[in-house]
BATORTOR-133235 format. One record per residue (C-alpha): residue in one letter; x negated, y negated, z negated. Coordinates in steps of 0.2 Angstrom, whole numbers, plus 2048, in hexadecimal, padded with zeros to 3 digits. Example, Ala and Ser with C-alpha at 12.3 -4.5 7.8 and 13.67 -1.06 7.14 Angstrom:
# residues 2
a7C28167D9 s7BC8057DC 
//
This chain:
# residues 397
m7DF92887E k7D492088B q7D990E888 s7D6905879 l7E58FE86F f7E08EC872 i7E08EF884 a7F08F8883 r7F88E987A l7F38DE888 r7FB8E9896 g8098EE88B y80F900886 v81E908880 r824918877 i82F924881 q83993387D i83994088A r84894D889 g84B95D894 e84596F895 g832970896 c83095F893 e81F96388C r81996889D l8189568A2 i809955898 n7FC95E8A3 p8019548B4 m8009438A9 m7EF9478A4 e7EA94D8B5 k7F093C8BD g7E79328B1 f7F692C8A6 s7F0922897 i7FC92C889 w7F992E876 d802931865 i80C94186C q818948862 a825957864 g83695385D d84695D85B g850965869 g841966874 k83E953875 l82D94C877 e82793A871 l817931876 f811921879 i80C91C88C l80590B895 i8139028A0 k8099068B0 d8099188AC f81B9188A7 f8219138B8 r8169208BF l82292D8B6 r83092F8C2 p82993D8CE l8239478C0 l8359448B8 k83D94B8C8 r83295A8C9 t83695F8B8 g8499598B6 c8449508A5 r84C9408A0 v843932896 h84892488A v83E915885 t83F913871 e83190586E r82A8F8878 h8188F0873 g80C8E387A l80A8D3883 p8158D5892 f8248D8886 f8208C987B m81F8BE88B d82F8C5890 r8378C187E l82F8B087E g8388AD88F h8488B0887 r8458A1879 k83E893884 v84988687C f84388B86A f83088C86F a83187C879 g83887486A m82A87A860 a81D87486C a82586486C f825862859 i813867858 i80F85B865 g81984D85E l81185084D y7FF850853 l80383F85D l80B83784D t7FC83B842 s7F183484F l7F782384D v7F481783F w804815834 q7FC80A826 v7EE7FD822 s7EA7F8811 v7DE7ED80A e7D47F07F8 g7C87E57EE n7CC7D47F5 d7CE7C67E8 r7C97B67F2 i7C97BB803 s7DC7BC809 e7E37CD80F s7E97C481F e7D77BE823 i7D17D0820 l7DF7D882B q7DD7CB839 a7CA7D183A a7CF7E3839 s7DC7E0847 k7CE7D9852 q7C57EB850 g7D47F4855 i7DB7F8844 h7EE7F5843 t7FC800841 f80280A84F q7F180C855 w7EA81C85C k7DC822850 f7D182985E k7D0818865 l7C7811856 k7B4811854 k7AB819846 e7AF814834 a79C80E831 d79D803842 l7AF7FE83D s7A87F882C r7997EF832 e7A47E5840 i7B17E0834 q7A47DA826 g79C7D0834 m7AC7C6836 l7AD7C2823 p7A17B781C n7A67B880B a7A67CB80A a7977D5803 w79D7E4809 v7AA7EC813 g7AF7FE814 v7BC806820 e7C581881B i7D0821827 r7DA82E81E g7E8836829 t7F382782F h7EC81C820 i7DE810822 t7D6808813 i7CB7F8814 k7C17F6804 v7B97E6802 v7AC7E07F5 e7AA7CD7F6 a7997C37F4 t7977BC7E4 i7977A97E6 p78C7A07DA d7947937CE k7917827D4 g78577A7C9 p7887697BF l7867597C9 m7757547C6 n7747447D1 p7777337C6 r7897317C0 n7947277B4 l7A172F7A9 v7B17267AD a7C47287A6 a7CE7347B0 k7DE72C7AA n7E671E79F a7E272378D l7DF71C77B v7CB722776 t7CA72D767 e7B9735767 i7AA730772 l79A73D771 s78C73777F d77F743782 k77473878E g77A727795 k78071778D p792718785 m79C70A78B v7AC70C780 k7AF70F76D p7BD719765 n7CF711764 t7CB709775 y7DA709782 v7D170D793 r7D870E7A5 k7D571A7B2 g7C47177B9 d7BC70D7AA v7AB7137A7 l7A971D797 i796722798 s78B7187A5 g77E7207AD t7747117AD i76970E79E g75E700799 d75F6ED79C e7606E37AC q74C6E27AD n74A6F47AA s7587007AE q7597127B2 v76771D7B9 v76972E7B1 v77773C7B1 a7837367A4 s78974579A g79474678B k7A7748786 v7B473A784 k7C573F77B g7D473477E i7E6735779 v7F0736789 w80473478A f81173E793 t82473E794 s82C74F797 r83D75479C i843763793 e85176E799 t85777D78F p865788790 l87178B781 t87579C786 k86A7AB78A t86D7B7799 y8667C8799 r86B7D97A1 v8717EA79B y8737FA7A3 s8848017A2 g87F8147A7 e8888137B8 v87D8197C6 m87F81B7D9 a8718247E3 r86C8227F6 n86182C800 y858826810 l84C83081D v83E826820 f834825830 g827818830 t82D80782B r84180D830 a84D816825 l85B81F828 q86882081A v86F832819 s879831808 g8818247FC y88C81D808 g89B811803 k89D7FF7FD q8927FA7EE k89C7FB7DF f8937F27D2 e8947DF7D1 h8827E07CA f8757EC7CC e8637F07CC t85B7FC7D9 i84C8077D6 p84580F7E4 e83981E7E6 r8318237F6 k8298337F9 t81F836809 l81B848811 a80984D812 w7FE85A81B r7EE85E814 s7E584C814 f7F1844821 s80083881A l80E83C827 p81982D82B f828837826 g830838815 w84083380B l845825800 h8508287F2 e8588177EA k8608187D8 v86D80A7D7 m8708067C3 e87F7FA7BE v87B7EC7B3 h8877E07A9 i8807CD7A6 v8817CA794 e8807B778F e87C7B477C p87E7A3775 i86E79A76E d86E78F75E p86B77D766 a85C77B758 i85478B75E a857786770 k84F77576D k84077C763 a83E78A773 g83E77B77F l831771776 e82577F774 q828783786 a82377278B k815770781 a80E781786 k81077A799 l807769795 l7F977178D g7F677E79A a7F676F7A7 e7EB76379C g7DD771798 t7D777B789 d7D076C781 a7E0764781 r7EB763771 i7FB75B76C v7F974D75E g80B74575E e81C748766 k82C73D765 i83D74276B l843733777 h85473977C e85F74A779 k87174F77F t87975F781 e884761793 n88A77079D g88477D791 k872776791 i86776B785 y85E75D78C i84F753784 d843746789 v83374877E h82473C77D f81474677A e803740775 v7F474B779 e7E3749775 e7D7750784 n7C874D78C i7CA73D798 a7B873C7A0 e7B57417B1 e7A473E7BC q7A27307C8 p7927307D1 i7877217D1 v78271B7E4 i7727137E4 r7707067F1 g7607027FB e7586F37F8 
//
């Protein structure tokens, strides 16, 4: 064979079967005329099989007429025949090409932007800074700057961020934030008094610095000086930073409302399923049609997205499990409901007044049961720190 197999595949070749008496006499004339033939095999009944290039196949006619032989093509190989078959499947290959192009375009878009590590800085503030740098959904990834440049630009727009990192993985961009450490504000060191934050009955006063102005069992009003930052007498006085602790009893009236029934949900075991095809933020329901037959139910979603290597594709499916629940009401003993209401009111009161507060007395003012609930008005006595700072203004002469 004069041509390499690779070149033969490019040009195209066929396997032919030559029939007729003396068909083997064609070999020499074909070789003399420079035909490219190979793999010559003699068959039964005087048949001859061989491979021949397409261009030489069309030059066989004069030789066939001269010898009276006939030829039959049994196999076709090479690029010309492949292109011919491709031409008959234009719609299929056009659809495949459109799918590949569409897939490439979709994976070139940003479909999700998330923020990690933020606590004091709001997520909306970070996303707004990122949006000014072009980071938002449905943005072309090739339009974005390098990750290092994006991190530097966003950090410059967030004064409370010590470091910002931008990570682009597939169609998902993650903005990681390390917030700057803000030192705790030191105590007020300017001259000050300690005054009453609310009306109270003083139970204890401990003065570390300054002049105590009240004694235990003294009733004070909001704003009264408890520990003065002015020490000395009229002739020789000095202002200091008053410090200490003053405890007092403060009075509160709480309105407690507690139901006499307990409501909870119980699964019945009946389940429905719904399935959706998900494209980005949109979903198309594909199963689970029909009217909702459960009066009370709970839905548990499970979403899966398609991924290719490190790319998260915007396609996926959502499976929803709809579980029927029954609402069960259980009566509560009035004494237990009353106790639970009081404990809840105490916890709420102590949570609002601080860790140093403690309840030293309580008195039920009014109690009634109406419409399946118990209503209680309670008077609480709470001992807590009642002192707050008040700066001393020193006026010039």
